[in-house]
C-alpha positions in Angstrom: 8.0 24.6 26.2 11.5 23.5 26.2 12.2 21.7 22.9 15.4 19.9 21.5 15.6 19.2 17.7 18.4 16.9 16.5 19.2 17.1 12.9 19.2 20.5 11.0 18.5 19.5 7.4 15.6 20.7 5.3 13.1 19.1 7.7 14.9 20.0 10.9 15.2 23.7 9.9 11.4 24.0 8.9 10.5 22.4 12.3 12.7 24.7 14.2 11.3 27.8 12.3 7.7 26.7 13.1 8.5 26.0 16.7 10.1 29.4 17.2 7.2 31.1 15.7 5.1 29.3 18.2 7.2 31.0 20.9 8.9 27.8 22.3 12.4 27.6 23.6 14.2 25.7 20.9 17.9 24.2 21.0 19.3 22.5 18.0 21.8 19.7 17.7 23.8 18.7 14.6 27.1 17.2 13.8 27.6 19.7 11.1 28.9 23.3 12.5 27.7 25.0 9.4 24.3 23.8 9.9 24.3 24.9 13.6 25.7 28.3 12.5 23.0 28.7 9.9 20.0 27.8 12.3 21.4 30.2 15.1 22.0 33.0 12.8 18.4 32.6 11.3 16.4 31.8 14.3 16.4 32.6 18.1 17.7 29.3 19.0 20.7 27.8 21.0 23.0 25.3 19.0 25.3 22.5 20.1 27.6 20.8 17.5 27.6 17.0 18.1 25.9 13.9 17.9 22.3 13.3 19.1 23.3 10.0 20.6 26.3 11.5 22.6 25.7 11.4 26.4 27.9 14.4 26.8 26.1 16.3 24.2 22.8 15.4 25.5 23.8 16.4 29.0 25.1 19.7 27.7 21.7 20.3 26.1 19.8 19.4 29.3 17.8 16.8 27.5 16.5 15.4 30.8 14.6 18.8 31.3 13.0 18.9 27.7 9.2 18.9 27.3 9.7 17.6 23.8 12.8 16.0 22.1 12.5 15.5 18.4 15.2 13.6 16.4 15.1 14.2 12.4 18.4 13.0 11.1 18.6 11.0 8.0 19.3 7.8 10.1 16.3 5.9 11.5 18.6 4.2 13.9 20.3 7.5 15.3 16.9 9.1 15.7 15.4 6.1 17.7 18.5 5.8 19.9 18.6 9.6 20.4 15.0 9.6 21.6 15.6 6.5 23.7 18.6 8.3 25.4 16.8 11.5 26.1 13.7 9.6 27.5 15.9 7.6 29.8 17.6 11.0 31.0 14.1 12.4 31.7 12.6 14.0 28.6 8.8 14.0 28.9 7.9 13.3 25.2 10.0 12.1 22.1 9.4 12.2 18.5 11.5 10.3 15.8 11.8 10.5 12.2 11.4 6.8 11.0 11.5 6.5 7.3 12.5 3.2 6.1 9.6 0.9 4.8 10.9 -2.3 7.1 10.3 0.0 10.1 6.9 1.5 9.1 4.9 -1.6 9.0 2.1 -1.3 11.7 3.4 -4.3 14.1 6.9 -3.4 13.6 6.5 0.3 14.2 4.4 -0.1 17.3 7.0 -2.6 18.5 9.8 -0.2 18.2 7.7 2.8 19.9 6.9 0.6 22.8 10.4 -0.9 23.3 12.2 2.5 23.1 9.3 4.5 24.7 8.9 6.9 21.5 5.9 9.1 22.0 5.4 9.8 18.2 7.0 8.6 15.0 6.9 10.7 11.8 7.5 9.6 8.2 7.8 12.5 5.9 7.6 10.3 2.7 4.5 8.3 4.0 2.8 11.6 4.9 3.6 13.1 1.5 2.3 9.7 -0.3 -1.0 10.2 1.7 -1.5 13.8 0.9 -1.0 12.9 -2.8 -3.3 9.9 -2.6 -5.9 12.1 -1.3 -5.5 14.5 -4.0 -5.7 11.7 -6.6 -9.0 10.8 -5.2 -10.4 14.2 -5.8 -8.5 15.4 -9.0 -10.5 18.7 -9.1 -9.0 19.8 -5.8 -5.6 21.6 -5.3 -5.4 20.4 -1.6 -7.4 18.0 0.5 -7.3 17.7 4.3 -9.1 15.2 6.4 -10.5 15.3 9.9 -11.7 12.6 12.4 -10.8 9.6 10.0 -12.3 11.3 6.9 -15.6 12.1 8.5 -14.8 15.8 7.5 -12.9 16.8 4.4 -11.5 20.3 3.7 -10.8 20.8 0.0 -9.2 23.7 -1.6 -10.5 24.4 -5.2 -9.9 27.0 -8.0 -12.7 28.7 -9.6 -11.8 28.9 -13.2 -12.8 31.6 -15.6 -16.5 30.9 -16.6 -17.3 29.2 -13.3 -21.1 29.0 -12.8 -20.3 30.2 -9.1 -18.9 33.6 -10.6 -21.1 36.4 -8.9 -22.8 34.1 -6.6 -23.2 34.8 -2.9 -22.4 32.2 -0.2 -26.1 32.2 0.9 -27.5 31.7 -2.5 -25.0 28.8 -3.3 -26.1 27.0 -0.2 -29.7 27.1 -1.4 -29.0 25.2 -4.6 -28.3 22.0 -2.9 -29.8 20.0 0.0 -26.3 18.7 0.9 -24.7 20.4 4.0 -21.4 22.2 3.3 -19.6 25.4 4.1 -17.2 27.7 2.2 -15.0 28.6 4.9 -12.1 30.4 3.2 -11.5 32.4 0.1 -8.1 33.7 -1.3 -8.4 36.4 -3.8 -5.2 38.0 -5.1 -3.1 38.8 -1.9 -6.3 38.8 0.4 -7.7 35.9 2.3 -11.3 36.0 3.7 -13.3 34.2 6.1 -16.5 34.8 4.2 -20.2 35.5 5.6 -23.2 34.7 3.8 -23.4 37.8 1.6 -19.9 37.4 0.2 -19.8 37.3 -3.5 -17.5 34.6 -5.2 -15.5 35.5 -8.4 -13.8 33.6 -11.1 -10.1 33.2 -10.0 -11.0 32.7 -6.4 -9.4 29.9 -4.5 -12.1 28.5 -2.1 -11.9 26.3 0.9 -14.9 23.9 1.2 -15.7 21.6 4.2 -18.1 19.0 4.2 -18.8 15.5 5.4 -16.4 12.9 3.5 -19.2 10.8 2.5 -20.9 13.8 0.6 -17.9 15.6 -1.2 -18.6 14.0 -4.5 -22.2 15.4 -4.6 -21.0 18.8 -3.3 -18.5 19.0 -6.1 -21.4 18.6 -8.5 -23.3 21.1 -6.9 -20.5 23.5 -7.2 -20.4 22.9 -10.9 -17.0 20.9 -10.8 -16.8 17.7 -12.4 -13.6 15.5 -12.3 -12.4 12.7 -14.1 -11.7 9.5 -12.0 -8.0 8.4 -12.0 -7.5 5.0 -13.4 -3.8 5.3 -14.2 -0.9 7.5 -12.8 2.7 8.1 -14.1 5.3 8.8 -11.5 8.6 10.5 -11.9 11.1 9.1 -9.5 11.5 5.7 -7.6 12.3 7.0 -4.1 10.6 6.3 -0.8 7.6 8.6 -1.4 7.0 6.8 -4.8 7.2 3.3 -3.0 4.5 4.5 -0.6 2.3 6.0 -3.2 2.7 3.1 -5.7 1.4 0.7 -2.9 -1.6 2.9 -2.1 -2.6 3.4 -5.8 -2.1 -0.4 -6.7 -4.1 -1.5 -3.7 -6.9 0.9 -5.1 -6.7 -0.8 -8.5 -5.1 2.4 -10.2 -2.5 1.4 -12.8 1.0 2.8 -11.9 4.0 3.5 -14.3 7.2 4.9 -12.8 10.2 6.5 -14.6 13.5 6.3 -13.0 17.1 7.0 -14.1 18.9 4.7 -11.6 19.0 1.0 -12.8 19.3 -0.2 -9.2 16.3 1.7 -8.0 14.3 0.3 -11.1 15.1 -3.3 -10.2 14.2 -2.7 -6.4 10.9 -1.2 -7.5 10.2 -4.1 -9.9 10.8 -6.7 -7.2 8.4 -4.7 -4.9 5.5 -4.1 -7.5 5.6 -6.5 -10.0 2.3 -5.2 -11.3 3.7 -1.7 -11.9 5.4 -0.7 -15.2 9.0 0.7 -14.5 10.8 2.7 -17.1 14.4 3.1 -16.8 15.1 6.4 -18.4 15.6 10.1 -17.8 12.7 12.1 -16.5 13.6 15.2 -18.5 13.6 13.3 -21.8 10.5 14.6 -23.4 10.6 12.0 -26.2 10.5 9.3 -23.6 7.5 10.8 -21.6 5.6 11.1 -24.9 6.4 7.6 -25.9 5.3 6.3 -22.4 2.1 8.2 -22.7 2.3 11.5 -20.6 -0.4 13.0 -22.7 -2.8 10.2 -22.0 -2.2 9.4 -18.5 -4.9 10.5 -16.2 -2.6 11.7 -13.4 1.1 12.8 -13.5 3.2 13.0 -10.2 6.7 14.4 -10.1 8.7 13.1 -7.1 12.4 13.5 -7.9 14.8 14.7 -5.5 15.0 18.1 -7.0 12.3 20.8 -6.8 13.4 22.6 -10.0 13.2 19.3 -11.8 9.8 18.6 -10.4 8.4 22.0 -11.3 9.7 22.0 -14.9 8.6 18.4 -15.6 5.1 19.4 -14.2 4.9 22.2 -16.3 5.5 20.1 -19.3 2.9 17.6 -18.2 0.4 20.4 -18.0 1.4 21.4 -21.6 0.5 18.0 -22.7 -3.1 18.5 -21.3 -2.6 16.1 -18.5 -5.8 16.1 -16.4 -4.1 16.2 -12.9 -0.6 17.3 -12.2 1.2 17.0 -8.8 4.7 18.1 -7.9 6.7 17.6 -4.8 8.4 20.9 -3.8 9.9 21.7 -0.4 11.3 25.2 -1.2 8.9 27.9 -0.2 10.1 30.5 -2.7 9.9 28.0 -5.5 6.6 26.6 -4.4 5.3 30.2 -4.4 6.5 31.0 -8.0 5.2 27.9 -9.3 1.8 28.3 -8.0 1.6 31.7 -9.3 2.6 30.6 -12.7 -0.4 27.9 -12.6 1.0 24.9 -11.0 -2.1 24.2 -8.6 -1.1 21.1 -6.8 2.0 21.2 -4.9 3.1 19.0 -1.8 5.7 20.0 0.7 7.1 17.0 2.9 8.8 19.4 5.3 5.6 21.6 5.9 3.5 18.5 6.5 5.9 17.5 9.2 6.3 21.0 10.6 2.5 21.3 10.8 2.3 17.8 12.5 4.8 18.8 15.2 3.2 22.1 15.9 -0.1 20.3 16.3 1.5 17.9 18.8 3.2 20.7 20.6 0.0 22.6 21.0 -1.8 19.3 22.2 0.9 19.0 24.9 0.5 22.4 26.4 -2.2 22.9 29.0 -5.5 23.7 27.3 -8.8 25.0 28.9 -11.6 22.5 28.1 -10.2 21.1 24.8 -7.2 19.5 23.3 -5.9 20.1 19.8 -6.1 16.9 17.7 -5.4 18.0 14.1 -3.9 21.2 12.7 -3.5 22.3 9.0 -2.3 25.4 7.5 -4.4 26.5 4.5 -4.3 29.3 1.7 -0.4 29.3 1.8 -0.3 29.4 5.5 -2.5 32.3 6.2 -5.4 30.4 7.7 -5.4 27.5 10.2 -7.8 24.8 10.4 -7.9 23.0 13.8 -9.8 20.1 15.3 -10.4 20.1 19.1 -11.6 17.3 21.4 -14.0 19.0 23.5 -13.3 18.2 27.3 -16.2 18.0 30.0 -15.0 21.2 31.4 -15.5 23.4 28.5 -17.3 26.4 29.7 -19.8 26.7 26.8 -21.2 23.1 26.5 -24.8 23.2 25.4 -24.7 26.9 24.4 -26.0 27.6 21.1 -23.2 28.8 18.6 -25.0 32.1 17.9 -24.6 33.0 21.6 -21.0 32.1 21.9 -19.6 35.5 20.7 -16.9 34.1 18.3 -14.2 36.5 17.5 -13.9 38.0 14.1 -12.3 35.9 11.2 -12.9 32.7 13.2 -15.8 30.2 12.6 -16.8 26.8 13.9 -17.0 24.9 10.6 -17.8 21.4 11.7 -18.8 19.2 14.6 -18.3 15.5 15.0 -20.6 13.8 17.5 -20.2 10.0 17.4 -20.7 9.0 13.8 -22.8 12.2 13.0 -21.3 15.1 11.2 -22.8 18.6 11.6 -22.1 21.6 9.6 -23.4 23.9 12.6 -26.0 26.7 12.3 -26.7 29.3 15.0 -29.0 26.8 16.9 -26.4 24.0 17.2 -24.5 23.3 20.5 -21.2 21.8 21.4 -21.2 18.8 23.7 -18.7 17.0 25.9 -16.4 14.8 23.7 -17.3 16.3 20.4 -14.8 16.9 17.9 -15.0 20.5 16.8 -13.4 22.0 13.6 -12.4 25.7 13.7 -11.1 27.8 11.0 -9.0 30.9 11.9 -7.4 33.6 9.8 -4.2 35.2 11.0 -4.7 33.6 14.6 -2.8 30.9 16.4 -5.5 29.0 18.5 -4.4 26.8 21.4 -7.7 25.9 22.8 -11.2 26.2 21.9 -12.0 28.9 24.6 -9.6 31.2 22.8 -11.9 31.5 19.9 -14.4 33.5 22.0 -14.7 37.0 23.1 -14.9 36.8 27.1 
């Protein structure tokens, strides 16, 4: 597809990288010549220096021929205006980054999308807050992804030393419970596996488990994993992500304490959330954190604007025996180092957005018998989990799974049929309008038919 990306900051560069890896033709627009030089040197893309709202620049970029036009500058207004102009010029689909809280109310956002004919709105801070909120609901998980409005949940777990699962095969583990679940990925050292029934688990493994959302808690007990429910959370930083997260937590009756060094932000946060505790102080002040109860709070979330600061504060929180520690980290290198050093729960806003747009781009492409509805990258990007909506012309409708000749390192992990959730056996079949969840190692899957050996 022909794709134009306006804005080459952290989010924009990550989107460009992901779309280039998907073999799309990408053109970048930014007012900063240095940013354009950087992306054109790093990636196989064309670049234009200028404003995404300039008619001349949009004409030079041939915005009217774009299959997908994405605006992700730091300004909501520029993003919306760029998308509006591109759509008027003939762009087929438009995506705008819309961050401000006043623009993200359900009614306001829908009004703006309809008025400006925007196909999709993305909000990195809101998506990050949602990801963290899901982790706080399942504190033992290092990552939680949801499918079909939480009908299925995919959770990543670390098997600690002394885990009762050490040495147990997948098939024997499934015999220990009447609950339906599937261990669909295992990361061990530098290797990632899509395990078969005779695969033997070991302490130190990171496993991916998929199950019906309503059964997740029971299955965690089956796996010998018990977690303490979160009743209070300490948040470092009072930015937009903290705003969205605090709102979610307080609505769930979870107490919130925020530490922020900027007086003005503290006052704004107090006005927005009178029931939250807001401490005006330096997040790096250990005495302050101890005084405010870092060693007794159920969860610690670091959301400052600096990756290094978030990592350092998080390791300090871990040293204080905090039960659940989550850090926002955008830098891939820093994220990888922090994880190897033992920081389990890391959330990257730019990767959340990139995955969302890769999913959207795949959904726009012609597909055979199916349409991508959800896409996640798991196990540090080495595995994809996709949810497909099965169209009536899918060639293997009503064919048992065991007869489908599914390719190596790919599995059908779940089927949603109406309100029913199915962990499929060999005898189960796919029907029209089912939602089918596929796990694929080392593969880019564009439609459901491509998982099969024809």
